[in-house]
C-alpha positions as CSV (number, residue, x, y, z in Angstrom):
1,M,-139.0,-135.5,-107.4
2,E,-139.3,-136.7,-103.8
3,L,-138.4,-135.0,-100.5
4,R,-136.2,-138.0,-99.5
5,Q,-134.2,-137.5,-102.7
6,L,-133.6,-133.8,-101.7
7,E,-132.7,-135.0,-98.2
8,Y,-130.1,-137.4,-99.6
9,F,-128.8,-134.7,-102.0
10,V,-128.3,-132.2,-99.1
11,A,-126.6,-134.9,-96.9
12,V,-124.1,-135.8,-99.6
13,A,-123.4,-132.1,-100.4
14,E,-122.7,-131.3,-96.7
15,E,-120.8,-134.5,-96.0
16,Q,-118.9,-134.5,-99.4
17,N,-119.0,-138.2,-99.1
18,F,-121.7,-140.8,-100.1
19,T,-120.8,-143.2,-97.3
20,R,-121.0,-140.6,-94.5
21,A,-124.2,-139.3,-96.0
22,A,-125.7,-142.8,-96.0
23,Q,-124.8,-143.2,-92.3
24,R,-126.4,-139.9,-91.6
25,V,-129.7,-140.7,-93.2
26,H,-129.6,-144.3,-92.0
27,I,-129.8,-146.1,-95.3
28,S,-127.3,-148.0,-97.5
29,Q,-124.8,-146.2,-99.7
30,S,-126.2,-147.9,-102.7
31,G,-129.7,-146.6,-101.8
32,V,-128.4,-143.0,-101.5
33,S,-126.6,-143.3,-104.8
34,A,-129.6,-144.7,-106.6
35,Q,-131.9,-142.0,-105.4
36,I,-129.5,-139.2,-106.3
37,R,-129.0,-140.8,-109.8
38,A,-132.8,-140.8,-110.2
39,L,-132.9,-137.1,-109.1
40,E,-130.2,-136.2,-111.6
41,K,-132.0,-138.1,-114.4
42,E,-135.2,-136.1,-113.6
43,L,-133.3,-132.8,-113.5
44,G,-131.3,-133.6,-116.6
45,A,-127.9,-132.7,-115.0
46,D,-125.3,-134.2,-112.8
47,L,-125.3,-132.7,-109.3
48,F,-122.0,-134.1,-108.2
49,D,-118.5,-134.5,-109.7
50,R,-117.6,-138.1,-108.8
51,S,-114.2,-138.2,-110.3
52,A,-112.4,-137.3,-107.1
53,R,-112.4,-139.0,-103.7
54,T,-114.8,-136.4,-102.3
55,A,-118.2,-135.8,-103.8
56,T,-118.1,-132.1,-104.9
57,L,-121.0,-130.2,-106.3
58,T,-121.2,-129.3,-109.9
59,V,-122.4,-125.9,-111.1
60,A,-125.9,-127.4,-111.3
61,G,-125.5,-128.9,-107.8
62,K,-124.5,-125.6,-106.3
63,A,-127.5,-123.9,-108.0
64,A,-129.8,-126.6,-106.6
65,L,-128.5,-126.8,-103.0
66,E,-130.1,-123.8,-101.4
67,H,-133.5,-124.5,-103.1
68,A,-133.3,-128.1,-101.8
69,R,-132.7,-126.9,-98.3
70,T,-135.6,-124.4,-98.6
71,A,-137.9,-127.2,-99.8
72,L,-136.9,-129.4,-96.8
73,D,-137.3,-126.6,-94.4
74,A,-140.8,-125.8,-95.8
75,A,-141.8,-129.5,-95.5
76,E,-140.6,-129.6,-91.9
77,A,-142.4,-126.3,-91.2
78,V,-145.7,-128.0,-92.3
79,T,-145.1,-130.8,-89.8
80,Q,-144.1,-128.4,-87.1
81,A,-147.1,-126.1,-87.6
82,V,-149.5,-129.0,-87.2
83,G,-147.5,-130.2,-84.2
84,E,-147.7,-126.8,-82.6
85,V,-151.5,-126.7,-82.6
86,T,-151.5,-130.2,-81.0
87,D,-148.8,-129.2,-78.5
88,L,-146.2,-131.4,-80.2
89,I,-142.9,-130.3,-81.7
90,R,-141.0,-132.9,-83.7
91,G,-138.2,-133.1,-86.1
92,T,-134.5,-132.4,-85.7
93,L,-132.5,-129.6,-84.0
94,T,-128.8,-129.2,-84.8
95,V,-126.8,-127.2,-82.3
96,G,-123.2,-126.0,-82.6
97,M,-120.8,-124.9,-79.8
98,V,-117.3,-123.5,-79.8
99,V,-114.5,-126.0,-79.1
100,G,-113.7,-126.2,-75.4
101,C,-117.1,-124.9,-74.4
102,T,-117.4,-124.5,-70.6
103,V,-120.8,-122.8,-70.6
104,T,-122.8,-125.5,-68.9
105,P,-126.1,-123.6,-68.9
106,L,-126.2,-124.5,-72.6
107,F,-126.4,-128.2,-71.6
108,D,-129.1,-127.3,-69.0
109,A,-131.1,-125.6,-71.8
110,L,-130.8,-128.7,-74.0
111,A,-131.8,-131.0,-71.2
112,D,-134.9,-128.8,-70.4
113,F,-135.8,-128.7,-74.1
114,H,-135.5,-132.4,-74.4
115,R,-137.8,-133.1,-71.4
116,A,-140.3,-130.7,-72.8
117,H,-140.1,-131.9,-76.4
118,P,-138.9,-135.5,-76.5
119,G,-140.0,-135.9,-80.1
120,V,-137.2,-133.6,-81.3
121,E,-133.9,-135.3,-82.2
122,I,-131.0,-133.1,-81.0
123,S,-127.5,-133.2,-82.6
124,L,-124.6,-131.3,-81.0
125,L,-121.2,-130.6,-82.6
126,E,-118.0,-128.6,-81.9
127,D,-116.1,-126.3,-84.2
128,N,-114.4,-122.9,-84.3
129,S,-116.6,-119.9,-84.1
130,D,-116.2,-118.7,-87.7
131,R,-117.2,-122.1,-89.2
132,L,-120.1,-122.4,-86.8
133,A,-121.4,-119.0,-87.9
134,E,-121.1,-119.9,-91.5
135,A,-123.0,-123.2,-90.9
136,V,-125.8,-121.2,-89.2
137,R,-126.0,-118.9,-92.2
138,A,-126.0,-121.8,-94.6
139,G,-128.8,-123.6,-92.7
140,A,-126.6,-126.6,-91.7
141,L,-126.9,-125.5,-88.0
142,D,-130.0,-124.2,-86.3
143,V,-128.3,-122.5,-83.3
144,A,-124.7,-122.1,-82.2
145,L,-122.8,-120.8,-79.2
146,V,-119.8,-118.9,-80.5
147,G,-117.1,-116.4,-79.6
148,T,-117.3,-113.3,-81.8
149,A,-115.8,-109.9,-82.2
150,T,-119.1,-108.2,-82.8
151,A,-122.4,-108.3,-80.8
152,E,-124.4,-109.1,-83.9
153,P,-122.7,-111.2,-86.6
154,D,-123.7,-110.3,-90.1
155,G,-127.0,-111.8,-91.2
156,L,-127.7,-113.5,-87.9
157,Q,-129.6,-112.8,-84.7
158,A,-127.7,-113.1,-81.4
159,F,-128.3,-113.3,-77.7
160,T,-125.1,-112.0,-76.0
161,L,-124.1,-113.9,-72.9
162,I,-120.8,-112.3,-72.0
163,R,-119.1,-109.1,-73.1
164,E,-115.6,-108.7,-71.8
165,Q,-112.0,-107.4,-72.4
166,L,-108.9,-109.3,-73.4
167,V,-106.2,-109.8,-70.8
168,A,-102.7,-111.1,-70.6
169,A,-101.8,-113.9,-68.2
170,V,-98.3,-114.9,-66.9
171,P,-96.9,-117.2,-64.2
172,T,-95.6,-115.6,-61.0
173,G,-92.0,-115.8,-62.0
174,H,-92.4,-114.0,-65.3
175,P,-90.9,-110.5,-65.8
176,L,-94.4,-109.0,-66.3
177,A,-95.8,-110.6,-63.2
178,A,-95.0,-107.6,-60.9
179,R,-97.1,-105.3,-63.1
180,R,-100.8,-104.7,-63.2
181,R,-101.0,-103.5,-66.8
182,V,-99.2,-104.1,-70.1
183,T,-99.6,-102.3,-73.4
184,L,-100.4,-104.2,-76.5
185,A,-97.1,-103.1,-78.0
186,E,-95.1,-104.4,-75.0
187,L,-97.0,-107.6,-75.0
188,C,-96.1,-108.2,-78.7
189,T,-92.4,-108.3,-77.7
190,H,-93.0,-111.6,-75.9
191,P,-93.9,-115.0,-77.5
192,L,-97.6,-115.6,-77.1
193,V,-100.0,-118.5,-76.6
194,C,-103.5,-117.8,-77.9
195,M,-106.6,-119.4,-79.4
196,P,-106.4,-120.2,-83.2
197,P,-107.8,-118.0,-86.0
198,G,-111.5,-118.3,-86.4
199,T,-112.2,-117.9,-82.7
200,G,-113.7,-114.7,-81.2
201,V,-110.8,-114.0,-78.8
202,R,-108.2,-114.4,-81.6
203,T,-110.2,-112.2,-84.0
204,V,-110.4,-109.4,-81.4
205,F,-106.7,-109.7,-80.7
206,D,-105.6,-109.8,-84.3
207,R,-107.8,-106.7,-85.1
208,A,-106.3,-104.8,-82.2
209,C,-102.8,-105.6,-83.4
210,A,-103.5,-104.7,-87.0
211,T,-104.9,-101.3,-85.9
212,Q,-101.5,-100.5,-84.3
213,N,-99.5,-102.2,-87.1
214,L,-98.2,-104.7,-84.6
215,R,-97.0,-108.2,-85.6
216,P,-97.3,-110.5,-82.6
217,V,-95.4,-113.8,-82.4
218,V,-98.1,-116.3,-81.6
219,A,-95.7,-119.2,-80.8
220,L,-98.4,-121.6,-79.5
221,Q,-102.1,-122.1,-80.3
222,A,-104.7,-124.1,-78.5
223,G,-108.5,-124.3,-78.8
224,A,-109.2,-124.7,-75.1
225,A,-108.6,-122.1,-72.4
226,D,-107.3,-124.8,-70.0
227,A,-104.6,-125.8,-72.5
228,I,-103.6,-122.1,-73.0
229,A,-103.3,-121.6,-69.3
230,D,-101.3,-124.8,-68.8
231,L,-98.8,-123.7,-71.5
232,A,-98.5,-120.2,-70.0
233,A,-98.1,-121.6,-66.5
234,R,-95.1,-123.5,-67.7
235,G,-93.4,-120.3,-68.9
236,L,-93.6,-121.2,-72.6
237,A,-95.4,-118.0,-73.6
238,V,-97.7,-115.2,-72.4
239,A,-101.4,-116.2,-72.6
240,V,-104.0,-114.0,-74.3
241,L,-107.5,-114.8,-73.0
242,S,-110.7,-113.1,-72.2
243,D,-111.0,-112.0,-68.6
244,S,-113.4,-114.7,-67.5
245,L,-111.3,-117.5,-69.0
246,A,-108.2,-116.2,-67.3
247,A,-110.1,-115.8,-64.0
248,A,-110.4,-119.6,-63.7
249,H,-106.6,-119.9,-63.4
250,R,-105.7,-117.1,-61.0
251,D,-104.3,-119.7,-58.6
252,R,-101.3,-120.1,-60.9
253,L,-101.4,-117.1,-63.3
254,V,-101.2,-113.4,-62.8
255,T,-103.7,-111.5,-64.9
256,L,-102.7,-108.2,-66.5
257,T,-105.0,-105.5,-67.9
258,L,-104.2,-105.2,-71.7
259,E,-104.0,-101.6,-72.8
260,G,-104.6,-101.0,-76.5
261,A,-107.1,-103.8,-76.9
262,E,-110.3,-102.1,-75.7
263,T,-112.7,-103.7,-78.1
264,P,-114.5,-106.5,-76.2
265,A,-114.9,-110.1,-77.1
266,F,-118.4,-111.5,-77.0
267,L,-119.8,-114.9,-76.3
268,A,-123.2,-115.3,-77.9
269,L,-125.9,-117.7,-79.0
270,I,-126.6,-117.1,-82.7
271,W,-129.4,-118.2,-85.0
272,K,-131.0,-117.4,-88.3
273,D,-134.7,-116.4,-88.1
274,T,-136.4,-119.2,-90.0
275,G,-139.5,-119.3,-87.9
276,R,-139.0,-122.9,-86.9
277,P,-140.9,-123.8,-83.6
278,A,-138.1,-126.0,-82.4
279,V,-135.6,-123.2,-82.6
280,R,-137.9,-120.8,-81.0
281,E,-138.5,-123.1,-78.1
282,L,-134.8,-123.8,-77.6
283,L,-134.2,-120.1,-77.4
284,V,-136.8,-119.8,-74.7
285,H,-135.1,-122.5,-72.7
286,S,-131.7,-121.1,-73.4
287,R,-132.6,-117.6,-72.1
288,R,-134.0,-119.1,-68.9
289,A,-130.9,-121.3,-68.3
290,F,-128.5,-118.5,-69.0
291,Q,-130.4,-116.0,-66.9
292,R,-130.4,-118.5,-64.0
293,A,-126.6,-118.6,-64.3
294,G,-126.4,-114.8,-64.3
295,L,-125.6,-114.6,-68.0
296,G,-127.3,-112.4,-70.6
297,E,-127.2,-109.2,-72.6
298,G,-125.0,-106.6,-71.1
299,H,-123.5,-109.0,-68.5
300,D,-119.8,-108.7,-67.9
301,G,-119.0,-111.8,-65.9
302,S,-117.3,-115.1,-65.7
303,R,-118.1,-118.6,-66.9
């Protein structure tokens, strides 16, 4: 069994497609298929069900996946350990960020890291916070910037950037615009525009409503705060946002304190402690970049 076979196996498992996996590992699809067939022959079991359009793992494939990832991580750790003592860090670093990310210090951290360690190939992708956290737990992502309802997501380490309350936001002509506060129960009598399920803000909001047995009407959903503000500014619905996201639109929206939703939302950098030097170095650069921007644990501020 060869490491490249395990690499191709993990790529197909994560992409659920032989063509995309081949593009990811930069060889032909036939080459990926041949190597996985050879691996299956050596193991004496099929790793994928090829009867459907997507390549899905068999029971044997599911049993092998985590061990394959562990073997690849161990092999990379050997390379990294040698690189560390020679002042070189190489390999790959996969970073995730929540859709609509406006936290530019993350980009500063990636730029600083790249200048310091040009031998590391950086990949960056967007998704919702729940899926990003699961990808970090599974080892598919090294680090991710997410919105979360808790300061420390289960099974992960976290560096909190922002801790803040939810607010409601309405245009100046809205019936609520003359008020400074609105209760959660009152808010739920209006159509709402909010982020989709799987985001930190939405999770905090849904939990607050469930605690009071409220059933809000989320008429509109958008993944980016600017889109939510645009919809609210046109009078289509009341926006539910974190305070800092709403603050960027105070020229056209009135922000109301939301009573009954005291649990804060968090924006955090999360990772799984694998001991990888590249991850450790990125965290060092990230902390510096966030602190330069006035972000960090215990900070209640704006983006």
